C-alpha positions in Angstrom: 8.1 3.2 -15.8 9.3 4.1 -12.3 7.2 2.7 -9.4 7.8 5.2 -6.6 5.2 3.5 -4.4 7.4 0.4 -4.2 10.8 2.1 -3.4 11.8 3.2 0.1 14.7 5.0 1.6 15.7 5.1 5.2 17.3 8.0 7.1 19.5 7.4 10.1 21.5 9.7 12.4 24.7 7.9 12.0 26.1 4.5 11.1 25.1 1.8 13.6 22.0 3.6 15.0 18.5 2.5 14.5 16.5 3.8 11.6 14.6 7.0 12.5 12.1 7.2 9.8 11.1 5.6 6.5 9.4 7.5 3.8 8.6 6.4 0.3 10.3 8.1 -2.6 6.8 9.0 -3.8 6.2 11.0 -0.7 9.5 12.9 -1.1 8.8 13.6 -4.8 5.2 14.7 -3.9 6.5 17.1 -1.3 8.8 18.7 -3.9 5.9 19.0 -6.5 3.6 20.4 -3.8 6.1 23.1 -2.8 5.9 24.4 -6.4 2.1 24.1 -6.5 -0.4 23.6 -9.3 0.2 27.1 -10.8 3.7 25.9 -12.0 2.4 22.7 -13.6 1.5 23.0 -17.3 -1.3 20.8 -18.6 -4.2 19.0 -17.0 -2.7 15.5 -17.4 0.3 16.4 -15.2 -2.0 18.0 -12.6 -4.0 14.9 -12.5 -0.9 12.8 -12.1 0.3 14.9 -9.2 -3.2 14.8 -7.6 -3.0 11.0 -7.8 0.5 11.0 -6.2 -1.1 13.1 -3.3 -3.9 10.5 -3.0 -1.4 7.7 -2.8 0.7 9.4 -0.2 -2.4 10.5 1.7 -3.4 6.8 1.9 0.1 5.9 3.0 0.0 8.4 5.8 -3.5 7.3 6.9 -2.3 3.7 7.0 0.2 4.6 9.6 -2.4 6.7 11.5 -0.7 10.0 10.6 -4.1 11.7 9.8 -2.8 15.3 10.0 -0.3 14.5 7.2 -2.9 12.5 5.3 -5.3 15.5 5.4 -2.5 17.7 4.1 -1.8 15.4 1.1 -5.5 15.0 0.3 -6.0 18.8 0.3 -2.9 19.2 -1.9 -4.3 16.7 -4.4 -7.6 18.7 -4.4 -5.6 21.8 -5.1 -4.1 20.2 -8.1 -7.3 19.1 -9.7 -9.6 21.9 -8.7 -13.4 21.7 -8.2 -14.4 21.4 -11.9 -12.8 18.1 -12.5 -15.9 16.3 -11.2 -17.7 17.6 -14.3 -14.9 17.2 -16.8 -15.7 14.1 -18.9 -12.4 14.3 -20.7 -10.3 13.6 -17.6 -9.4 9.9 -17.2 -10.9 8.5 -14.0 -11.5 12.1 -12.8 -14.6 11.3 -10.7 -12.8 8.4 -9.1 -9.8 10.5 -8.3 -11.9 13.3 -6.9 -14.0 10.9 -4.8 -10.8 9.4 -3.4 -9.3 12.7 -2.5 -12.5 14.1 -0.9 -13.3 10.9 0.9 -9.8 10.7 2.3 -10.0 14.4 3.3 -13.3 13.8 5.1 -12.0 10.7 6.9 -8.7 12.5 7.9 -10.7 15.5 9.0 -12.9 13.3 11.2 -9.8 11.6 12.7 -8.3 15.0 13.5 -11.5 16.3 15.0 -12.1 19.0 12.4 -15.8 18.9 12.2 -16.2 21.9 9.8 -13.9 20.2 7.3 -15.8 16.9 7.7 -19.0 18.7 6.8 -17.4 20.5 3.9 -15.8 17.5 2.2 -18.8 15.1 2.7 -21.3 17.7 1.4 -19.0 18.2 -1.6 -19.1 14.4 -2.2 -22.9 14.3 -2.0 -23.2 17.2 -4.4 -20.9 15.9 -7.1 -20.5 12.1 -6.8 -22.9 9.8 -8.6 -23.9 6.8 -6.7 -24.5 4.0 -9.2 
């Protein structure tokens, strides 16, 4: 099992200069999968996996206060699972995954002052999530 969330690479302009940026390998892999999109992924288990990757990278971006990027990853994750997964009892942890993506999207929308998206994502949560 490869643990992308624990591996990091650094990019620098040239030898001896300070590190410019640090991104996890998970975010790089997720970017490549996102560029293909969910239409090129066969099978719900793979789509669920890539939605989870987007959730993890979205959280990673939110943790460094990059809320615009966080919103992008949350929305990409939502694109992979679709709206119906809230109701699909056969998907492992489907409701938890959906809740995480929509909650993250709502928070990132709030941080980026996109009120219409905040309303959309929070209303979706209240319509589909069960509060037990």
